[in-house]
N, C-alpha and C positions, 0 to 999 in steps of 0.2 A: 462113614455113613452114620454110625451110632452117635458120633460126636455132633454131627450136624443136626440129628433128630433131637438130641438133648438140648442143644443150643436153641433150636426152634421152640421147644417146649418152654425153655427159660424165657424167651422173648415174649411168647404168648401169655405166660403167667405174669410177667412183669407188666404187660399191657393191661391185663384184667385187673390187677391190683391197682394200677394207676387210675383206671376208670372208676373202680370202687371208691378210692380215696377222694376222687374228684366229686363223685355224686354225694357221698355221705359226710364230707368234711365241712359242709357249709349249710347255712340256713338263709333263706328258704331253699327247698329242694328243686325249684324250677329255674334257678339261675346257675350260671357256670362262671365262676370268678377265678382270677389268677391271684392266689394267696401265697404269701411267703410262710415259712415254717412257724414264725411267731404268731401270725394271724390265724393259721390253722389250729395252733394250740389254744388260742383264745376262743375260737369257735367251738372246739371240742369241750372246753371248760364250760362254755355257755350251755351246751347240750346237757352236760352233767347237772347244771343248776336247774334246767328245765325238768329233768327227771326227778330231782329232789323236790321241786315245787309240786309236781303232779302227785307224788307220794304224800306230801304234807296236806295238800288240798283234799285228797281222798280221805285221809285220817280225820281232818276237820269236819267234813260232811258226815262221816260215820258217827262221830261223837255227838254232833248236833242232832242228828235224826234219832239217836237213842234216848234223848231226853223226852220224857212224857210232856204232852201239851196240856198243862193245867191252866185253868182260867182264873187263877189267883196267884199270889206270890208265895204260896206255901210249898216251896220246893225243899227237898232234903239237902243237907250239906253235900252229899255225894253228887246230886244232880247239879248243884251250883258249881261244884268243882269240874264236872263234865263240861258245863257251859264255858267256864273259863279256859279249860284245856282246849276245847274246840276253837275258841277265839284265838288262843295262843298259836295253835297249829295253822289257822288261817293267816295270821300275821307272819308266821314263819314262811308259809308258802308265798305270800306276797313279797317278802324280802328276797326269796330265791328268784321269783319272776323278775323283780327289778334288777338283780345282778345278771341274770341270763340275758335279758334284753339289752342291758347296758353294755355288756361285753361284746355282743354281736354288733350292736349299733356302733360301738367305738371302731370296730374293724371297718365297717362300711363308711363311717364318717371320715376316718383317716384317709381312706382311699379316695373319697370324693374331694376332700381338701387337697390331696396330692394332685389330683387331676387339674384343679383350677390353678394350683401353684406352678405347674409345669407346662401349661398350654397358653399360647398367645392367641386368644380367641377372636377371630373376625366374625362378623355377623353371619356370613354364609356358612361358617362352621357351627355357629350356635344353633342354626336351624336343625342340624343333625342331632343335637342333644336337647332340643326344646322340651321333649317329653320327659327326659331325665331331670331337667331343671324343675319341672312341676312335681315330679315324684320326690325329689330331694327336699323341696320345701314342705311337702305334706309330711314326709318322714320326720323331719326335724320338729315340726309343729306337734305331731302326734306323740313323739317321744317326750317332749316337755309336758304334755298333758298327762301321759301315763305316769311319769315320775311324780307329778303333783298328787295324783290319785293314790299312788302307792304310799306316799308319805302320810296321807290322811288316814289310811287304814290302820296304821300303827298308833293313831291318836284317839281312837274311839273304842267303846266297850259294847257296841251293839252288833251282834253277829250278823243278823239278817241284812242290816244296812251296809255292813262291811262287805258282804257278798255282792251287793248291788254295785259298790264302788269297784270291787275286784272284776266283775264282769265288764264294766265300762273300761277299766284299765286294759283288760285283755284285748278289747276291740282296738284301742289306740295302739297297743303293742303289735298286733297282727299287721296293721297298716304300716307301722314303723319299719318292721323287719322286712316285709315284702317290698315296699316301695324303695327303701334304702338299698336293698340288694339289687333290685332291678335297675335303679339309677346307676349304681356302680358298674353293673355289667355293660350298660350303654356307654358309659365313660371309658371303660377299658377297651371296648370295641372300636372307639373313635379312631380314625375318621370314617371307618366303614359303618354303614347304617343298615341294620337288619330289621325286617318286618316281624317283630316278635308277636306271638299269639298268646300272650299271657292271659290267664283266667283271673278275673277279679272277684269271683264268687268264693270268698274265703270261708273256711270252717273255723269258728271261734271257740267251740268247746266250752260254752258258758255253763255255770253252775245253776241248776234249776231247783229252787227250794220253796217249800211252803212255809210261810212265816209262823213262828210259834208265839204264843201269848207272852212268854217271858220277854221277848224282844221289845214289846210295847212299853215295858217299864224301864228300858234303857234309853236315856235321853240322847238325842242327836242334835247338835247346834244347827240353827237354820242355815248358816253360811256353808256348812258341810252338805246339807241337802241340795244346795244350789249346784254343787259339783256334779250332780247327776245330769245336769244339762250340758256338761262339757262333752259334746258329741265329737267323735273323731272325724277327721277330714276323709274325703273319698276322691279318687281320681275320676272326675266326671269329664265327659267330652266337652271341649271348649265351645262356647257359642260360636256359631258360624262354620263349624267344621264340616257340616253337611251341605253347605251352599254350593250350587253349581253356578259359578260366576259367569261362565261362557254363555249361559242361557239368558242372562240379564241384559236389558237395554240400558243405555246411559240414563234415561229418565227413571227407570226402576232403581238403579243404583243410587241416584240422588234422593229418591223418596224413602227408600228402605234403610239407607246406611248413612251414618255420619262418622266416618272413620278418622281416627287420628292416632298418632304413635307417640310413645314416650321412651326415653332412654333411661333405664333403671340402673342406678349405681350402688344401691344397698337395700337390704331388707332384713327385718328381724322381728321376732315375736314380741320383743320389748322395744320401747321407744329409744331411739339412738340420740344421745346428747349432741349438741352442736360441736363440742370439742372432739368427740369420737368420730363424728361425721367428717370433720376436717381431716382426720387421719386417714379415713377411707377414700375421700375424694378431695384432691388437692387443686382442682380447677377453679375457675372464676365464674362459671355459669351458675345461675340461680337454680337451687334444688328444691323441689316441692315435696312436702311430706303428706302422705295419705294413709288411711287405715283401710285395709282390704283383706277380706278372708282371714281375719285374725292376725294379720301381719302389718307392721309399720313398714311402708315402702317409700323410697327416696328416689325421685325421678326428675329428669330434665325434659322440658317440652312444654306444650304439645307441638307436634309437627303434622301438617296436613297430608304429607306424602311420605312414603317409605324412603324415597331417595333423599329427602331432607333429613330424615331421622338417621339414616345411615351415614351421611356426611358428618353429622355431629357425633355420632357414635364412634367413628374412626378417630376423631379428635380427642374424645373423652377417654378412650380406652387406655391411653398411656398415663392418664391422670387418676386412675382408679386403682386402689390397692389390690394386688393379685389379678388385676385386669378382669374383674368379675362383673362387668357391665353387659347389658343386653337390651334389645329393643322389645317392647311389648305393644300390643295393639288394643284399641278400644273402639266400641261402636255405641254412640249415645251414652258414653260414660261407663259401659260395662266391658269387662275383659272379653276379647274376641280373638278367634283363631288367627294367628299371625300370617300363615300361608295364604289364607283367603283374603285377609286385609291387604296384603301386598298386591293381589290381583285387582282389587277394587280401587285402591289408591296407590299406584306404583310411584 
């Protein structure tokens, strides 16, 4: 009996430890991923970098706020050193943030790439991961934006403007980590499709500072100021997602909608050369290039019905590298919810 009780306690303890590791070994904390030991170590290292970054940013702000706000350039050498030290700590924090996000995103990115490499995706399957595809695109786009901002922080000597870039980078990074983690969870759950209730009201923890006069004497190139317009992407509801198609008459459908479909074979934040595109898509159909939502997209079409698009999609799938093609819907030239579009123009 004693043996059985000890064994039961061991099982319960092992179960609680397993849950604890599952909850605290990944970022963000509202996703539950299957990670191997190597990926778990990378996530843990990422969390250590985040802790180092927080410590460095707090030190930077403390040093900056201790500098008196004089309305001339007559700062003492000690005050100038404090300003330079504050800037150094801010740049150190920025480097830690870049490493932390880079490590976590690499785990998620590798997982997403593995999903596409190991699945022969038919359109009916793609419907199950449609939301994940949108999340993945946003995550990759925002990560590129965050890296660009972090690199610029190390190139300038204006503390206040560096903080503005840091805050903007944080927003990009929050979207990167959350959307990449969520996309990977959906991919890992495939072919099951769960109705996740994720909250998109993220906490950014931005640095709020009042600018000191000394910053006005620190020149910032105009092209760097333009980076403050590099707004992060957000996962907005697709147009048409709230349409009740069953309540529409055929006349109303014709008046309100001009639906067409495209088969997308590639997309990138940078323009893809014709040589590289030939490596991605080996077929003979004409591929159109468009710029949409900050992405260069490469598509075949248009098709007036989903049936026609699906027929071409089935042919194209074997001609696309890693079989990463899918169907997208448009209404009067704007991206449109695919599920609703299929009901309007089957």
